[in-house]
C-alpha positions in Angstrom: 0.0 0.0 0.0 3.0 2.3 0.6 4.0 2.3 -3.0 0.5 2.8 -4.2 0.0 5.7 -1.9 3.3 7.2 -3.2 2.0 6.8 -6.7 -1.3 8.5 -6.0 0.5 11.4 -4.2 2.9 11.9 -7.2 0.1 11.7 -9.7 -1.9 14.4 -7.9 1.1 16.8 -8.1 2.2 16.0 -11.6 0.7 18.1 -14.4 2.5 16.5 -17.3 0.6 13.8 -19.1 3.8 12.0 -20.1 5.2 12.1 -16.6 1.9 10.6 -15.3 2.2 7.8 -17.9 5.8 7.2 -16.8 4.8 7.0 -13.1 2.0 4.5 -13.7 4.0 2.4 -16.2 6.9 2.1 -13.7 4.6 1.1 -10.9 3.0 -1.6 -13.1 6.4 -3.0 -14.1 7.8 -3.0 -10.6 4.9 -4.2 -8.5 4.1 -7.9 -8.2 0.7 -9.6 -8.9 -2.0 -9.4 -7.9 -1.4 -6.0 -6.2 -0.6 -4.1 -9.5 -3.8 -5.5 -11.1 -6.0 -4.3 -8.2 -4.3 -0.9 -8.3 -4.8 -0.7 -12.1 -8.5 -1.5 -11.5 -8.8 1.3 -9.0 -7.2 3.8 -11.4 -9.6 2.8 -14.2 -12.8 2.7 -12.0 -13.2 -1.1 -12.2 -13.3 -1.7 -8.5 -16.5 -1.8 -6.5 -17.1 -2.8 -2.9 -20.9 -2.9 -2.1 -20.5 -2.4 1.6 -17.4 -0.1 1.7 -19.1 3.2 1.0 -18.0 6.8 1.8 -20.8 6.8 4.4 -18.9 4.2 6.4 -15.8 6.5 6.4 -17.9 9.3 7.7 -19.4 7.1 10.4 -15.9 6.1 11.5 -14.7 9.7 11.5 -17.7 10.9 13.6 -17.0 8.1 16.1 -13.3 8.9 16.4 -13.2 12.7 15.9 -15.2 15.6 17.3 -18.2 15.6 14.9 -18.3 19.4 14.7 -14.6 19.6 13.9 -15.0 17.0 11.2 -18.0 18.8 9.7 -16.3 22.2 9.6 -13.1 20.7 8.2 -15.0 18.7 5.6 -16.9 21.9 4.5 -13.6 23.8 4.2 -11.6 21.1 2.4 -14.4 19.9 0.2 -13.3 16.2 0.1 -14.0 13.6 2.7 -11.0 11.4 1.9 -8.6 14.3 2.2 -10.2 15.6 5.4 -10.2 12.2 7.2 -6.6 11.5 6.0 -5.4 14.8 7.5 -7.2 14.9 10.8 -7.6 11.2 11.7 -6.4 10.5 15.3 -4.7 7.1 15.2 -4.8 5.0 18.3 -2.0 2.6 19.4 -2.5 -0.9 18.1 -3.0 -3.9 20.5 0.1 -6.1 20.9 -1.5 -8.9 19.0 -2.8 -6.7 16.1 -1.2 -6.4 12.7 0.7 -3.2 12.3 2.1 -1.2 9.4 0.5 -0.6 6.0 -1.6 -3.3 4.5 -0.9 -4.6 1.0 -3.2 -3.6 -1.9 -4.3 -7.3 -2.4 -5.1 -7.8 1.3 -7.0 -4.5 1.4 -9.1 -5.6 -1.5 -9.8 -9.0 0.1 -11.0 -7.4 3.4 -13.1 -4.8 1.6 -14.8 -7.5 -0.5 -15.7 -9.6 2.6 -16.7 -6.9 5.0 -20.4 -6.7 6.1 -22.1 -3.3 5.9 -22.4 -3.0 9.7 -18.7 -3.8 10.2 -17.4 -1.4 7.5 -16.9 1.6 9.9 -14.9 -0.5 12.3 -12.8 -1.9 9.5 -12.0 1.5 8.1 -11.0 2.7 11.6 -8.7 -0.2 12.0 -7.1 0.3 8.5 -6.8 4.1 8.9 -4.9 3.5 12.2 -2.2 1.5 10.3 -1.4 4.2 7.8 0.1 7.7 7.5 -1.9 10.6 5.9 -0.9 9.7 2.3 -1.8 6.0 2.9 -5.1 6.9 4.4 -6.0 9.1 1.4 -5.1 6.4 -1.1 -6.9 3.7 1.0 -10.2 5.7 1.1 -10.0 6.6 -2.6 -9.4 3.0 -3.6 -12.1 1.6 -1.2 -14.8 4.0 -2.3 -14.1 4.1 -6.0 -13.8 7.9 -6.1 -10.2 8.4 -7.4 -10.9 11.7 -9.2 -7.2 12.6 -9.3 -7.0 13.6 -13.0 -6.4 10.1 -14.3 -8.8 8.9 -16.9 -9.4 5.2 -17.6 -7.9 5.7 -21.1 -4.7 7.2 -19.7 -4.3 4.3 -17.2 -4.7 1.8 -20.1 -2.2 3.8 -22.2 0.3 3.6 -19.3 -0.2 -0.2 -19.2 0.5 -0.4 -23.0 3.5 1.8 -22.5 4.8 -0.3 -19.7 4.8 -3.5 -21.8 5.3 -2.0 -25.3 1.8 -2.9 -26.5 -0.7 -1.2 -28.7 -3.2 0.7 -26.5 -6.1 -0.2 -29.0 -5.2 -3.9 -28.6 -5.3 -3.5 -24.8 -8.6 -1.7 -25.0 -10.0 -4.5 -27.2 -9.4 -7.2 -24.6 -9.8 -5.1 -21.4 -13.5 -5.4 -20.9 -13.5 -9.2 -21.3 -11.1 -9.6 -18.3 -11.7 -9.2 -14.6 -9.4 -7.6 -12.0 -6.7 -8.2 -11.1 -6.1 -8.8 -14.8 -3.6 -11.6 -14.5 -3.9 -12.8 -18.2 -3.4 -9.2 -19.2 -0.1 -8.9 -17.3 1.0 -12.4 -18.5 0.5 -11.2 -22.1 2.3 -7.9 -21.4 5.3 -9.7 -20.0 5.4 -12.2 -23.0 4.3 -15.2 -20.9 1.2 -15.9 -23.0 -0.4 -14.8 -26.2 -3.0 -12.0 -26.4 -6.2 -13.2 -24.5 -8.8 -14.8 -26.8 -12.2 -13.0 -26.3 -13.9 -14.3 -29.5 -16.7 -16.0 -27.5 -17.1 -13.4 -24.8 -20.1 -11.1 -24.6 -17.9 -8.1 -23.9 -17.7 -4.4 -24.7 -15.8 -3.1 -27.7 -14.8 0.6 -27.7 -17.1 3.0 -29.6 -16.2 5.1 -32.6 -16.8 8.7 -31.7 -17.4 11.9 -33.7 -15.7 15.3 -33.7 -17.9 18.4 -33.3 -18.4 20.2 -36.7 -17.1 23.7 -36.2 -19.2 25.4 -38.9 -16.8 24.6 -41.7 -18.3 23.1 -44.8 -17.5 19.6 -45.9 -17.9 17.9 -49.3 -21.3 16.3 -49.0 -20.4 13.9 -51.8 -18.1 12.2 -49.4 -20.5 12.0 -46.4 -23.9 10.5 -45.5 -26.2 12.3 -43.0 -28.2 10.8 -40.1 -30.1 12.4 -37.3 -28.3 12.7 -34.0 -30.9 11.1 -31.7 -31.2 12.3 -28.1 -31.0 9.0 -26.1 -28.0 7.2 -24.9 -25.5 5.4 -27.2 -25.5 1.7 -26.6 -23.7 -1.4 -27.9 -25.6 -4.7 -28.0 -23.5 -7.9 -28.0 -25.1 -11.2 -28.8 -23.4 -14.5 -28.5 -24.7 -18.1 -28.6 -25.2 -18.1 -24.8 -25.7 -14.5 -23.8 -26.8 -10.9 -24.7 -25.3 -7.8 -23.1 -26.1 -4.1 -23.4 -23.2 -1.6 -22.7 -23.2 2.2 -22.4 -20.6 4.3 -24.1 -18.4 4.1 -21.1 -18.5 0.3 -21.1 -21.0 0.0 -18.2 -23.3 -3.1 -18.4 -26.8 -1.8 -18.4 -28.6 -5.0 -19.4 -30.5 -5.3 -16.1 -32.2 -1.9 -16.7 -33.3 -2.9 -20.2 -34.4 -6.5 -20.1 -36.9 -5.8 -22.8 -34.1 -5.1 -25.3 -31.9 -8.0 -24.2 -34.7 -10.5 -24.4 -35.6 -9.5 -27.9 -32.1 -9.5 -29.4 -32.0 -13.0 -30.9 -28.9 -12.9 -33.1 -25.2 -13.3 -32.9 -23.3 -10.1 -33.6 -22.4 -6.7 -32.2 -24.3 -3.6 -33.1 -24.1 0.1 -32.3 -27.2 2.3 -31.8 -29.2 4.8 -29.8 -31.4 3.6 -26.9 -34.7 5.4 -26.8 -38.2 5.2 -25.4 -41.3 5.1 -27.6 -43.1 8.5 -27.7 -46.5 7.2 -28.8 -46.5 3.5 -28.3 -48.8 3.6 -25.2 -47.3 0.4 -24.0 -47.3 -1.4 -27.3 -43.7 -2.1 -28.1 -44.5 -3.3 -31.6 -46.0 0.0 -32.6 -43.8 1.9 -35.1 -43.7 5.4 -33.8 -41.7 8.4 -32.7 -39.1 8.5 -29.9 -39.9 10.3 -26.6 -37.6 12.9 -25.1 -34.5 12.0 -23.1 -36.5 12.8 -19.9 -38.7 9.8 -20.6 -35.7 7.5 -21.0 -34.0 8.9 -17.9 -36.7 7.3 -15.7 -35.2 3.9 -16.6 -31.5 4.7 -16.4 -29.4 3.4 -13.5 -32.0 0.9 -12.3 -31.0 -2.6 -11.3 -34.6 -3.8 -11.6 -37.4 -2.4 -13.7 -41.1 -2.8 -12.8 -43.7 -4.3 -15.1 -45.5 -1.0 -15.0 -42.4 0.9 -16.3 -41.7 -1.7 -19.0 -45.3 -1.2 -20.1 -45.4 2.6 -19.9 -41.9 3.3 -21.2 -41.1 0.6 -23.7 -37.5 0.9 -24.9 -36.2 0.4 -28.4 -32.8 0.8 -30.2 -32.3 2.8 -33.4 -29.4 1.0 -35.0 -26.4 3.0 -36.4 -23.7 0.5 -37.3 -22.6 -3.1 -37.1 -19.2 -4.2 -35.6 -19.6 -8.0 -35.9 -21.9 -9.7 -38.4 -22.2 -13.1 -36.7 -18.7 -13.8 -35.6 -17.2 -11.9 -38.5 -15.4 -8.7 -37.4 -16.4 -6.1 -40.0 -15.0 -3.0 -38.3 -12.2 -2.6 -40.9 -14.7 -2.4 -43.8 -15.8 1.1 -45.0 -19.1 2.5 -43.8 -20.5 2.0 -47.4 -20.0 -1.8 -47.0 -21.0 -2.0 -43.3 -24.4 -0.3 -43.9 -25.7 -3.0 -46.3 -24.7 -5.6 -43.7 -26.7 -3.7 -41.1 -29.6 -3.5 -43.4 -29.6 -7.3 -43.7 -29.0 -7.8 -40.0 -31.8 -5.7 -38.6 -34.7 -7.8 -40.0 -33.4 -10.7 -38.0 -34.4 -8.8 -34.8 -37.9 -8.2 -33.4 -39.6 -5.4 -35.2 -40.6 -2.6 -33.0 -37.7 -3.1 -30.7 -35.0 -2.4 -33.3 -35.1 -0.1 -36.3 -32.6 1.6 -38.5 -31.4 5.2 -38.3 -32.6 6.6 -41.6 -30.2 8.3 -44.1 -31.2 11.9 -44.7 -31.1 13.0 -48.4 -29.0 16.2 -48.6 -27.7 17.7 -51.9 -25.3 20.2 -50.5 -24.0 21.8 -47.3 -26.5 24.7 -47.4 -29.3 22.3 -47.5 -27.8 20.4 -44.5 -27.7 23.7 -42.6 -31.4 24.2 -43.2 -32.2 20.6 -42.1 -30.2 21.0 -38.9 -31.8 24.3 -38.0 -35.2 22.7 -38.4 -34.5 19.7 -36.2 -36.5 20.7 -33.1 -38.1 17.3 -32.6 -38.1 16.3 -28.9 -35.7 13.4 -29.5 -33.3 15.0 -32.0 -30.1 16.8 -31.0 -28.8 17.6 -34.4 -27.2 15.7 -37.3 -24.4 13.2 -37.8 -22.1 13.2 -40.8 -20.3 10.0 -41.6 -17.6 9.6 -44.3 -18.6 6.9 -46.7 -15.2 5.2 -46.6 -14.7 5.3 -42.8 -13.9 2.1 -41.0 -15.2 1.7 -37.5 -12.3 2.8 -35.3 -12.2 3.2 -31.6 -12.1 6.8 -30.4 -12.2 9.9 -32.5 -10.5 9.9 -35.9 -10.4 13.3 -37.5 -12.3 13.7 -40.7 -14.4 10.5 -40.4 -17.4 11.2 -38.3 -18.8 14.7 -37.3 -21.6 15.7 -35.0 -23.4 19.0 -35.6 -25.8 19.8 -32.8 -28.6 22.3 -33.2 -28.2 25.7 -31.6 -29.2 25.7 -27.9 -32.3 27.3 -26.5 -31.9 30.2 -24.1 -33.8 31.7 -21.1 -33.2 34.5 -18.6 -33.4 33.0 -15.1 -32.8 34.3 -11.6 -30.3 32.8 -9.2 -32.0 31.3 -6.2 -29.5 29.0 -4.4 -25.7 28.2 -4.5 -23.6 25.4 -3.3 -19.8 24.9 -3.2 -18.2 22.6 -5.7 -15.8 19.8 -5.0 -12.1 19.2 -5.7 -10.5 22.4 -7.0 -13.8 24.2 -6.6 -14.3 23.2 -3.0 -13.8 26.7 -1.7 -15.9 28.4 -4.3 -19.7 28.6 -4.8 -20.0 27.1 -8.3 -23.2 25.1 -8.4 -26.2 27.4 -9.0 -29.9 26.7 -8.9 -32.0 29.2 -10.9 -35.7 29.8 -11.5 -38.4 31.7 -13.5 -41.6 33.4 -12.5 -45.0 31.7 -12.5 -48.3 33.5 -13.1 -48.6 34.4 -9.4 -45.2 36.1 -9.3 -43.5 33.2 -7.5 -40.0 32.2 -8.4 -39.8 28.4 -9.1 -36.6 26.4 -9.8 -36.2 25.3 -13.4 -32.6 24.0 -13.4 -29.2 23.8 -12.0 -25.8 24.5 -13.7 -22.2 24.5 -12.8 -20.5 25.3 -16.1 -20.4 27.9 -18.9 -18.6 30.6 -17.0 -14.9 31.6 -17.0 -12.6 31.5 -14.0 -13.0 35.2 -13.5 -16.8 35.0 -13.7 -16.7 32.2 -11.2 -14.8 34.4 -8.7 -17.4 37.2 -9.3 -20.3 34.8 -8.8 -18.8 33.4 -5.6 -18.4 36.9 -4.2 -22.0 37.7 -5.1 -23.2 34.6 -3.2 -21.2 35.4 -0.1 -22.4 39.1 -0.1 -26.1 38.3 -0.8 -26.8 35.3 1.3 -30.2 35.4 3.0 -30.4 31.9 4.4 -28.4 28.7 4.9 -29.5 25.1 4.5 -26.5 22.9 5.4 -24.0 23.4 2.5 -26.6 25.4 0.4 -27.0 29.1 0.5 -30.1 31.0 -0.5 -29.4 34.3 -2.1 -31.2 37.6 -2.8 -33.3 37.1 -5.9 -31.6 39.9 -7.8 -29.1 38.3 -10.3 -30.3 37.3 -13.8 -28.4 34.5 -15.5 -28.8 33.8 -19.2 -29.0 30.0 -19.4 -28.4 27.9 -22.5 -29.9 24.4 -22.7 -30.4 21.7 -25.3 -34.1 21.1 -24.7 -36.8 21.3 -22.0 -39.4 18.7 -21.0 -42.3 18.3 -18.7 -41.3 16.8 -15.3 -43.4 15.7 -12.3 -40.4 15.7 -10.1 -40.0 19.5 -10.1 -42.4 22.1 -8.7 -42.1 24.1 -11.9 -43.2 21.1 -13.9 -40.1 21.5 -16.1 -36.7 19.9 -16.5 -33.9 21.3 -18.7 -31.5 19.2 -20.6 -27.8 20.1 -20.3 -28.2 23.6 -18.8 -25.2 25.9 -18.6 -24.7 29.6 -17.8 -23.9 31.5 -21.0 -24.0 35.0 -19.7 -24.3 37.0 -16.4 -27.0 39.6 -17.0 -25.9 42.3 -14.5 -27.8 44.8 -16.6 -31.2 43.1 -16.4 -33.7 43.5 -13.4 -34.8 40.2 -11.9 -38.5 41.1 -12.5 -37.7 41.0 -16.3 -36.5 37.4 -16.3 -38.5 34.8 -18.2 -41.8 33.3 -17.0 -42.6 29.6 -16.7 -45.1 29.9 -19.6 -42.4 31.0 -21.9 -40.3 27.9 -21.1 -43.3 25.7 -21.3 -43.9 26.9 -24.9 -40.3 25.6 -25.7 -41.3 22.0 -25.0 -40.8 19.9 -28.2 
């Protein structure tokens, strides 16, 4: 654990990407199995301990420390792991107790086996055995909340660098293996061949698109599809299993059994997961897609009720095909993959799977008009795909473009503010804003924590501190005097909010110091923007 703690500490204070790669690569080469595999899983977010939650760390801290001191320190620091690591009061260990830092492998074993009721006591025991750096690394590993500026892709790149492998080859097999990745390290060290994943129902990395920055492209080289507003999914069907994966590689099969149960084919396809907008419970009805807000009701669930399956039937609008049967077709150009997808889709249950249609466009100016007119509830904009593009993991310049429609805008009034986390832990950076109803009451319509510059953030933080009228734990209520121009992709009806509205991707585009709060928009104006 000492070496892992040193690695985490150095990574936090290292800005250079290349130096971070060197640090991780050296650790992976020099650390024995299985400890390096567990550490790599922690860095990539592939570790999860159901009973070792951050709440157990807070319980341990409140039992050991003065609760008020802990609360005030946590509010100031903005991070539970860092706070506990710094102010933890270690107790002398009994003579028969194990002392000194625990190994990463032993730590993982204990966290896997701990019962929920015993987790605070285990954390207390483990924290007593480590110095502040070790405590910080221990808590971050245990709770799966690294957030130290290391992406999963960077950690995999470091593994590839450590053993002179191609990172795309590493990415290809990664999701078929489980921590501590012993076959992966054996392959990296030349002890075995590349792991065979041909029969595994595992995730393959998505091909992604670059934003189109208004420059014209030759439409003779590209095809156009709608950019649907659902979530991108990959469906993997083998002889024995069917799995659904999100763009990040998360297995979401349990939340969408209606899709998995109706995918009766061998192959891998890429598409957009949506909910029927007019099916009224009949999954076989061909109809429009509902807004993202309807889909959101089903995301993140481990179990889905029969009522939800009936009222919000899911379907997938297919974009591409990666494997036709067991044949890997990713190297083929789009112009050859699309006919394969056209022949593959009829094998699937109609109503659950359809094809993303090709939009007929003669030139770029016509495309611009098509995009500007795309205000359907389930459309974000358009996609441009080069006809000769293979299916390549990640973003390849010039192959795929996404061109989102222009955002909607509304003038809203700041109502509440909350401090951020990490680098923003000392600044009020999360803002709740509202609009006026017909009775002159200000109702919340959204929350945003982006869109402003660093200088604007400092100004907003100062405004919050100088205009606070009430406190609710970490939240401050402010004078209803500041107007914020808010940009958002779409707006939908919502029963969960008092205003009856929910914004999609709101962000602050402008601080309207010049505008009186009474002149901000009204709820009725936002309601008219629905669909």
